[in-house]
Wavefront OBJ file of the C-alpha trace (Angstrom):
o trace
v 9.694 -4.686 18.829
v 8.485 -1.494 18.045
v 11.332 -2.197 14.606
v 9.280 -5.233 14.166
v 6.526 -4.055 13.749
v 7.914 -1.191 11.035
v 9.021 -4.016 9.049
v 6.204 -6.495 9.101
v 3.881 -3.152 8.147
v 6.332 -1.764 5.768
v 6.554 -5.713 4.374
v 3.214 -6.832 4.256
v 2.129 -3.363 1.645
v 5.314 -4.659 -1.270
v 3.460 -8.054 -0.762
v 0.120 -7.330 -1.089
v 1.136 -5.179 -4.453
v 3.720 -7.802 -5.276
v 0.601 -10.185 -5.148
v -1.782 -7.910 -6.754
v 0.903 -7.547 -9.937
v 2.515 -10.377 -9.913
v 5.730 -9.412 -9.871
v 8.662 -8.995 -7.867
v 9.982 -6.698 -4.730
v 11.172 -4.442 -6.806
v 8.360 -4.851 -9.117
v 6.491 -3.563 -6.239
v 7.948 -1.101 -4.799
v 8.528 1.227 -7.343
v 4.787 1.343 -8.387
v 4.154 1.917 -4.377
v 6.702 4.685 -4.759
v 5.352 6.778 -7.993
v 2.138 5.931 -6.333
v 2.672 8.211 -2.459
v 4.502 10.297 -4.599
v 1.652 11.491 -6.886
v -0.819 11.526 -4.323
v 1.063 13.366 -2.198
v 1.272 16.530 -5.414
v -1.434 16.855 -4.936
v -1.861 17.044 -1.579
v -1.634 20.408 0.742
v 0.769 20.382 3.501
v -2.148 19.429 6.336
v -3.695 17.685 4.006
v 0.435 15.255 2.852
v 0.945 15.027 7.237
v -2.504 13.302 7.706
v -1.936 10.835 5.136
v 1.542 11.072 6.678
v 0.512 10.112 10.051
v -1.568 7.133 8.762
v 1.312 5.378 7.238
v 3.463 3.172 8.325
v 6.540 4.561 9.101
v 9.247 3.523 6.558
v 6.241 3.564 4.022
v 6.239 7.551 5.167
v 9.246 7.621 4.391
v 9.008 7.194 1.202
v 6.118 8.820 0.223
v 7.997 12.003 1.960
v 11.136 11.154 0.634
v 12.202 14.396 -2.316
v 8.787 16.230 -1.427
v 9.011 20.101 -1.205
v 5.601 21.328 1.010
v 5.923 25.065 -0.994
v 5.426 23.520 -4.251
v 2.591 23.985 -6.257
v -0.621 21.400 -6.101
v -0.311 19.188 -9.507
v -4.817 20.364 -10.716
v -4.605 17.003 -12.094
v -7.834 16.840 -13.787
v -8.895 13.117 -14.849
v -8.057 9.657 -14.152
v -6.251 9.400 -17.295
v -4.415 12.192 -16.405
v -3.746 10.941 -12.488
v -2.727 7.519 -14.560
v -0.317 8.973 -16.576
v 1.182 10.652 -13.899
v 1.940 7.449 -12.139
v 3.550 5.870 -15.271
v 5.502 9.194 -15.825
v 7.769 7.626 -12.339
v 7.491 4.392 -13.529
v 10.226 2.417 -14.581
v 9.279 0.201 -17.695
v 8.181 -2.367 -16.370
v 7.036 -5.821 -17.691
v 3.650 -4.786 -16.767
v 1.053 -3.885 -19.387
v -0.856 -2.285 -17.549
v 2.027 0.103 -15.688
v 0.133 2.948 -14.629
v -3.724 1.029 -14.022
v -1.809 -1.187 -12.487
v 0.172 0.324 -10.088
v -3.016 2.134 -8.457
v -4.593 -1.094 -8.182
v -2.086 -2.688 -6.839
v -1.622 1.090 -3.607
v -4.632 1.101 -3.656
v -6.126 -1.412 -2.494
v -3.143 -2.586 -0.070
v -3.399 -2.454 3.742
l 1 2 3 4 5 6 7 8 9 10 11 12 13 14 15 16 17 18 19 20 21 22 23 24 25 26 27 28 29 30 31 32 33 34 35 36 37 38 39 40 41 42 43 44 45 46 47 48 49 50 51 52 53 54 55 56 57 58 59 60 61 62 63 64 65 66 67 68 69 70 71 72 73 74 75 76 77 78 79 80 81 82 83 84 85 86 87 88 89 90 91 92 93 94 95 96 97 98 99 100 101 102 103 104 105 106 107 108 109 110
C-alpha cells in the first residue's frame, strides 16, 4: 500500500504540472526537477531537511538528486534571477515562458 500511495502522490504532482503547462509527462517532469533544484540550492541543510520531510517520496528523490550540502548557498536577490536559474536548468522545450511557466506549475502543485 505504501508504494502505491507514493506513486499516486507523485503522479498527482506530475499530472498537475501537465495540466498547468499543457504538456506531456516528460515536459512536466523537467520543470519540476529544475524548480526543486533551484529551491534546494537556496536552502541551508536544516531548511532542506524540513522541506524534504514534506515531499512525497519520489519527489523527495528528485529534490535530493545531485545535491551536495557542503556547497555554497546561492544568493538569489530577485524573481527574475530565480527564474533565470530555473531556465538554465531546463532543456529547450516548447514552453513560451519556460521559466515562469515552470515555477508557476510547481508552486501550484499539491
